[in-house]
Phi, psi and omega in degrees: 000121179275152178240145178224127176285121181269319177222143174227109184053046180285132180234008179232170179279163177130183180285154174272185165292167177256132175252145180248140169227052179305136175078010179231141177251010176291157181288255188135194181208154172231131180247119184245127178238132180223138177235127180236165177223155183069240182245074186289145173216140183214116177237130183210170173231154176259121186238148174230168181208139172281329187246359180080007181237312176257118187247151184211154180295133180249153185291133178224159172222165180262164180296326181285343178223069186291351178256003182254103180259136179227165180239010187282164176294151177253125179237132176227150180234020181218161174295129186211158161228115189230138173259126172258125182272132182266134179298131180279166178079014182266155185271024182261148180248340185235150183226144172201163174247158182224119179268125178256338178211132184212110182231120184043050175233151168239128187239138173236141178213141177228137174259140176242105183237000000 
């Protein structure tokens, strides 16, 4: 399983680097670490694309509920390190994260595909 750094000390909104998993239908994982001060807020989505151009939210689950996959945005207001499991059998070849809200947070993220 290869790893790709998606964010390193990110402090602004926007897209991450892109990770590729061409030729595989295995899922994978994304580990997101965020450190906040004051009143931190961090909202992001996990997105995939078949062609590297058109991105959409892809199914992920948490370790506590490994069979419950959702595609909704993720919001946290505390310092965390969370692993998101990516559903296997999906038709995406490219992966990225998109931060839509970020207040007094520093974010690191790594994809394992």
